[in-house]
Structures are given as structure tokens and as C-alpha cells.
N, C-alpha and C positions, 0 to 999 in steps of 0.2 A: 207442140211436143218439144220437150227438152231433149237435147242431144245426149245420147248414151255412148260411152266410149268403151270399145272392146279390144282385147288383145287375144289372138289365137295362137296356139302352139303349145304342145304338152310340156316341153322342158321349161319354157319361160313362164307358163302358168304355174307350174309346180314351184319354180324358184320364187315367184311372186307370193305364193301362198305361205311358203316357209321362211323366206328371208326379206320379203318386201321388195321395194323398187330397186334396192342395191343388188338383190339377188338376180333380178331381171338383167341388170347391166352386166353382171358376171356371166350369166347364161349367154348373152349376146356376144360377149368377148370370147366365149368358148365356141362360137359359131352356130349356135342353135337358131333354127328358123322360126319366124313369127310373122304375123300379119295384123295390121291395125285397121279398125273400122270405126268411124264416127257415124252412128246410126241416128238419123233425124228424119225430118219431114220429106227430105229429098230421096229417101230410100224406102223400098217396099220390104215387107218381111221376107219375101222370097229372095230378094237380093241379099239380105243379111244372111239367110240360111245358105245361100250359095257360097258366101265367103268362108263358111265353116268347112266346106268340102276339102278334104285332104288334111285337115287338122284334127287332132284327137281331143283337144280340150280348149276351153275359152274362159275368160274372166272379164268382169267389168273393171275398168281402171278410172282413175281420176283425170279430169281434163288436163291438168298440168303435167301429169305423167305421159299422157297421150302426146302432148306438145313436145315434150323432151325427146320421146322416141321418134316422133315424126320430123324432128328437126325444125320445129316452128319456134 
């Protein structure tokens, strides 16, 4: 299975949808909460769904965007 990268959090997802990755950086500078998940063979669907708990939105992001946000 190829790894799929997710970002959770309504404000950052909205910023990503309207302004792209630069919008995400602005939302983070404004203090909005987010959570990242690299979903692959080492994670069950139930574990992925548990990550969604407490967040009202999610989006799939590119691997390089995930790395930039995760500090890799």
C-alpha cells in the first residue's frame, strides 16, 4: 500500500482548499490546531478514524507538504 498523507483541522483544511499550502502556513501562524497522519501498512483503518476524533475536517496532502509540516 502506498502511504497517504492526511491533515486534520477545519481551519487549516479550509485554508488549504482556498489558498493552498501558503494558506496552511498562515493558519498555523494564527495558531490554528492541526494533526498530521501518514496512513500506510503500519496503521489500521480504525486507527486512522481515531485520529479524526476531535477534528471537524480533513484533507489529503502531498508527501513534501507533510514533510514540511512535520519538520522532516
